[in-house]
N, C-alpha and C positions, 0 to 999 in steps of 0.2 A: 362199382358195386351197387346193385339195385335190388330192392325187395318188392316183388309184385304182390299186391293184394287183389285177388280175383274174387269178385263178389256180385251180388245182385241186390239192389235196394229193397226188393220185396221178398228176399229170402229170410225166413224166420231164424235160421241158424246164423246168418250174418248179423242179425239183430242181437242174437244171444252172445255173439263174439265181441260185441262193442266194447265192453269194459276191458277185457283182456287185450284186445287190439290196441286200445288207447294206451294201456300201460306198456305194451311192447314198443310202440312208437316213441313213447317218452324216454325209454331206456336204450333205444338203438344207438350204436355209435354214429357220430355226426357225419361220417363219410359214407353212410349208406343212404342212398336216395330211395324214397318211398314212391311207388307208382301204382295208381289204381287202374284196374281193368274191370269193366262191366262184362259179366259173362252171358247175360241174356238167357235167363232161365226158361221163359215161355214166350213164344212169338205172338204177334198181333192177332187179336180176335176180339169180337164183341159178344161171343157166345157165352152164356152162363156156364160157370164151372160145374162139371158133372158131380153128382152127389158123391161118387166114389173118391174123386179128387179132393172134395171138401173134407171128407172124413180123413183122408191121408194127411192133409195140411193140419187139421185139428189135432190129430194124433202127434204130429211133430211139435205143436204148441205145448201139448201136455207133457211130452217128454222133456222139453226145454225147461218148463216151469219146475219139473221134478229134479232136474239134474244140474241146472246152472243157477247158482244163488243170485237172488236179486232181480231176476228177469221175469216179468209178468206181462200178460196180454190182456187187452180189453175184448172180452168174448162177445160183447154186444155187436161186434163187427158182423157176425154171422146172421143176426136177426135184423140188423139195420140195412144191410146191403144185398145186392145181387152179386155174389162173388164172380169175378171173371179171371180165368187163368191166362193172364197176359201181363208180362213184366217188361216187355220191350219199351212201352211208353215211359215207365219209371226210369229205365236205363238211359233213354234218350234225354230225359229231364236232367239227369246228372251231367251228361255231356253238354247240354245246352247251358246249364248253370256255370260250368267250368269255362265255357267260351266267353261269358261275360266277366268272370272274375275267378282267378285260380283258386282262391280260398273257398269259393262257393261250392266246389265239388263235394267236399266233406260236409259242408253245411246242408246241401240239398239231400244227401244221403240221410242225414239225421232228421231233417224235416219230413221226408217221406216216411221214415220209420215211425216218427212220432204220430203222424197223421193216421197211419195204418194200424199200428199196434197199441197206441194209447188213446187216440181219439176216435177209433173205429170208422175211419173214412176209407174210401176206395181209391187207392192210387193207380188203378188201371184206367181211371177216368181223367180226361184233360183238365176238368175244372178243379180237381183235387191237386193236381200238379201245379196248376197256375196259382192256387192258394198258397202252396208251399213256396213258390218263387216269390210271392208277395211277402211272406213271412220272413224270408232271409234278405229282403231288400233289393231284389233284382228288378230291372226294367221289364215290366210284364209284357209290353208289346213286343219287345225284342225276344224275350223268352218264348212267347207263344209262336213267333215266327220260326225261331231256331228249333223248337220242339218237333216241328213237322217237316223241317227242311231235308232235302235229299242229302246234303252234306252231313247232317247229324246221323241220318240212317246209315250212310256209308261208313262213318266213324264207328258206329255200333258194330257193324259187320267186321270191321278191322279188329276191334277189341275182342270179339268172339273168336275170330280166327287166331289171334295171338294167344288166347287162352288155350285153344285146341293144340296149337303148336308146342305149348308147354305141358301138354297131356293133362289138362285140367277139364274135368267134366262134372265136378260138384263144387258147391260153394258153402262157406268161404274156403279158399285155398291160398296158400302162401308159396311163392317160389323165389329163391335167392339166386340172382345172377352174379357170378363171381369168376373172373378170369376166363370169360367166354363159355362157361358151363352154367347149367341151370339145375339147382338143387331144390327138391321139395322139402318144405319145413312143416312138420306135423302141427296142425292147429290144436291149441289147448284152450278150451272155453273157460276154465276155472283159474288158471295160473299162467302168467306170461313168462316165467323164469325158464321153463323147459324149452320154449321157442328161442329165447335169448341164448341159452346154452348151446342149442343146436347150431345157431348162426355162428357163435364164437368158435365152435369146433371146426367149422368150415373155413372161416376167414383167419383163424389162428390168433 
């Protein structure tokens, strides 16, 4: 039995799901393995984010602040940075972190979210990701090398492909693998009990 959490570290709805996801993990039966997959929301580019896309992302931030209790964003991000619509570097950073230390996978996700949403830093830039690696105590030289390696890029493509095979095109998403079948679990941003109940109904 495995539960797949398909996410993107720069996805604002994944950030909004943080508390509920932590509660779900805490209460999951011990025989269910948790597997993270990075979905790769936006491919590599250094082009500034189009104004229309900026407005779309800001709209999502507003909707989250209005609908998910306790989740807030540092809106100074938009005045301090040139936003870039590229999340692949942050996805690779998560994979590079896990390569050094298994527990660093979740630590890196949280470090990227803190840099982006609370400190108004730009996680599309390598220097921000390197600072995140330093924050969680990784070897920065090894991390910098792994961040741009062919191996890490191939791994990202494998994660994206696995997500597509599970019919996942939006983040965050949950999929439960049980007895050779894959079941979608509806994400609940406010309360983890509904997800726990859905899992219990499947596994009995």
